[in-house]
N, C-alpha and C positions, 0 to 999 in steps of 0.2 A: 595100508596102502600107507597108513602113516609113518613106517619106515622108510620109506621112499621120501615122502615131504620132509622127515628131520634130519634124512644122512642130505638131501639137498641143499638144506637150509646149513647144516654143518659146513658143506662144499662149497656154498654160495653160488648153487647154479639152476635154482628152482627156476621152471621154464613156465609159462603159459598151460603148454598143454601136462602138466604135472599138477598144475591148482585146478585144472578142469576136470581131472580123473580123480581127486579129491572132493569137488565138489558135488558130483556124482555119484561118491559113494555116502557123503555125507546127507544126502536128499534121500539116498535109501536105510538108511541109518534108523532105528527102533528106538525113536526117543522116549515113550513109553518106557522100556524096560530101562533104559540109561537114569531115567528118574527112581526108576524102583530101587537099582542099585544105588542110588545117592541115599537116598533114604535108609535101606540097609546098613548103612555105614554112616547113620547118624549122629552116634555116639561119640565116633572117633572123630568128627566133620566137627562137633560143636565146640571143641578146642580150638578151631582154625577160622572161628566164626568172622572175623574182622578180617584175616587174609583172605578169605574167599569172598566178602563182599569187594575187597579193592580187586580179584582178581575177575568177578564176572562184571564190572566196572571199564574193566581195562585201566585202570591204575596202579599200577605196578611201580613200586619205590625201591628198585635194587642197581646196582652197578652191572651187575651182570646183563648178558644179551637178553633181551625180552623181543619175540618173534609172532608175527600175524600172518595168516595167511587170507586171500579175499574171502575164501568160503568159513570164515571167521574162527578160525581154531586159534591156540596159542600156543605155543614153543618157548620153554623158559630154562633157559641155562640153569642150572641148579650148583650153590654153592657148597654141597656136602650135607650132612648130619648138622642140624640145628638151623639152616635158611630155612625161613619159614615159606619159602615158595616151594623149595625142596620136599620141604615135609608135607605140604598140602599135596600135593603132587601124590606121594606116595598113600595118601586116604583117596583121593578121586580116583586117580588111575594108576595105579600101582604095576598093571602090565605096562604101561605104556612108557615106561623109563627107556632111555636108549643112548648108552654112553654117554652120561652126566646130563641130557639134557630131557625134557616132559613133555610130551603132545596130549593138550587139554582139548578133545573134542567141543564142538561147539553143542553139541546136543545136552551138556551139563553148565551150560555157558549164558545162564541167562537172568537177568536182575528177578523177572517175573518169579523164576523159581526159586531164588533165594528168596525173595519175601513171603515165600509160600513155605518154606523151612519152620520147622519149631528151633529156632535158634534163640538166645539169648542174647540178641546183639542188637543195637537201634543205630541203625546209620547217622553217620553224624548230622546236624544240619549246617547247611553250607550257608556261609554269608559274605558279600560282596567283599573282596579285598583279599579271603584266603586262599586263593587258588596257588597251588605249589606243583608245578610240570611235573606227572611223572615221568619213568624211563619212557623213551620212545621208542614205539614198535616199527621192525622192522620189517619191511616185506620184501622177500628176496626174487629179483627180479630179472634174472640172468640175459632174457631174451627182449628186453624193453629198447634196447635201441638197435634193434635189429630190424627198424623200419624207417624209411626215407620221411621223415617228419621236420616239421618247420620249426619246433619249438618243442619245449618237455612237456606241454599240453597235450597236443596233439600224438607225442611219443603215449602219452599216459594213456589217451583215451584210446589209442592203435589196439594198445596192450590189452587194455581191461573189455576191449570188445571180443578178444581172442578167449578171456578167463570166464568172462559174464558173471562175475559176482563183483562185488565190492564191500567189505566191513560186514559178512556175514549174512549180506543180502545179495538174490539171483539179480541179474539188472536184465529188463523187460525192453528196455529203449534205451539207445544212448545218443545223445546228440551234439554236435559242437555248434558254437554262434548261434543261438534259438534265439530268436526276436521277437516272434508272434506264434502264438498257438491259436488254432480256431477254437472257439468257444469259450477262449480264455480272454485273449486280446495281448496286448503288449506289454512286456516287462517293462518296468520303469528302469530296471538294470538288467539286459541281457547276460544271463547266464554264459559264461567261456562253455559250460559242459552240464547238461542237464540228463541227469538219469530218474527212471521210474522204475522200480524194482517190482518185481511179481508180487510182492505182499503189497504192494499198492503205496510204497512209500517215494516222496519226491525228494531228489538230492540235486544241489546246486553248488558248482564250483568256479570261482573266479579265480585266474589265474594272473600274477602281477610277475614282472622279470623283474626282481629288486637289484638284479646288478646294471639295470641303465635307468632306476628310478629311484626317488625317496619315498613313493607314496608304497603302502602295504598294503592294500585292498582293505582296510576296515571295511572304508564308508559303502562300499561295493557290495561288502559281503552282509552288510545289514540293509542294504536296500533289496537285498534278494529275501530278508526275512520279512520284509515288511511285503513283500510282493507274495506272501505265502508260500514258499518252497520250505518243507517239513525240516530239512537238514540240510547245513549248507557250509563249504568248505572251502578256506582261502588256500591256495596252493603256489607255493615259491620254488622257481631251481634252488638246488641245493648249493648251500653257501659254505658254511662251516656250524658243526656243533652248538657253539656257546650263541651263533646268532639265532639260529632258528629256537632253541633253548628260552630266549628270551622273547619273541614274539609268540612265543605260545604263552607264557605269564603275562604276558601285555594284553592278549586275546581274554584269558580267563580272570583278569583282574579289572577287568570293564566291562559293569554290569549289564550295558546297552547291547555288547555284542559278546557277551561270554558262551553264549548257543554256539556259535561258531565253530567248528574245526579246523585244525591247520595241518598241512600236509606239505613236504617238498620231495621234489624229484628228482634221482640223482641218477641221470640217464647213463652215463659214464661209468657210473658205480654198479649199475644193475640192479637198483632199489627205490622204492616208496620209502618212504619215514612219517609214520602218523605221529604228531606230537601230542596233538590233541583231538580226541573225537569229538565229533558233532553231537549235540543233545539236541534233544525236539524243540524246535520252535515256540517261545515264550510268547510271543506276540501272539500266538495261533490263542490263547489262552485268554488273553486280555484286550482285543482288537476284535469286534464282530466284522468289519471289514476285511481284517487279513485273513480272517476263519474264514468267511465265503470267497476270499479270491485264493486261498487255498484248495477249499471244496471244488471251485469251478476248474483250477488247474487239473487238480487228481482226475475227476470226471473228463476233461479233455482230451487227457495222456492215454485213461482207460477204452476210450473209444477209439484214441486215432488208431 
């Protein structure tokens, strides 16, 4: 399956159907065997501990292409011998090279796995103001513009329903324009798109067409965090690389919204671009009210 995915990435013609087949294969994969293989190669992995940490966090700093799939795989363009990501790929997945690109399956891409490995590397402490935007991760979505959608958000939602996954999590429920959830109540800021994954994670998205307004959606995203949604993304239609990189940096360097993720949707170009992954909602750790709201939302969506 990985050959089909790598080839469609290379040709920029990946469809929802291809990603759906990859998702089914990932679900069947033997994760325990993958972890055993990783531990068996530990002597070689130790020399790449820092690079592995950035890979599992999807924080790759390279000028070459970085691609991800809805199932959570990474596809990295390698710059040849001496390229740290290429060298790491040779350790993690030597059989999964294909024409200068390396496919790393989600079975070995887990921060929990990394923290459990006997590696002499302490992840750096993160402080406010230190965020540097990593290389954007592209999701080739060749057929995203094949739907009669009013805007980029509708096109994204329609495409994701077919794929049934987002950022490595399988989607159990996806709704547009949710204002009220029975058992939870009204949102203070209705999410434009609300997802509930099969592993019980709530994901909200706010969509702002920045071509028509000066507003970025930061305040709306923060209100969704305060509403108890675990992961929140701000979504913009694609403008240009510099604009979106600047927005991602602005989000990462503001403490109150640094947990927000950031995605642009390029409908005409057939791609989604993840400029910043969402982090777990910090307000759930610091506020009893947010934590209770989050628990009520998850329970209501689980029962729906």
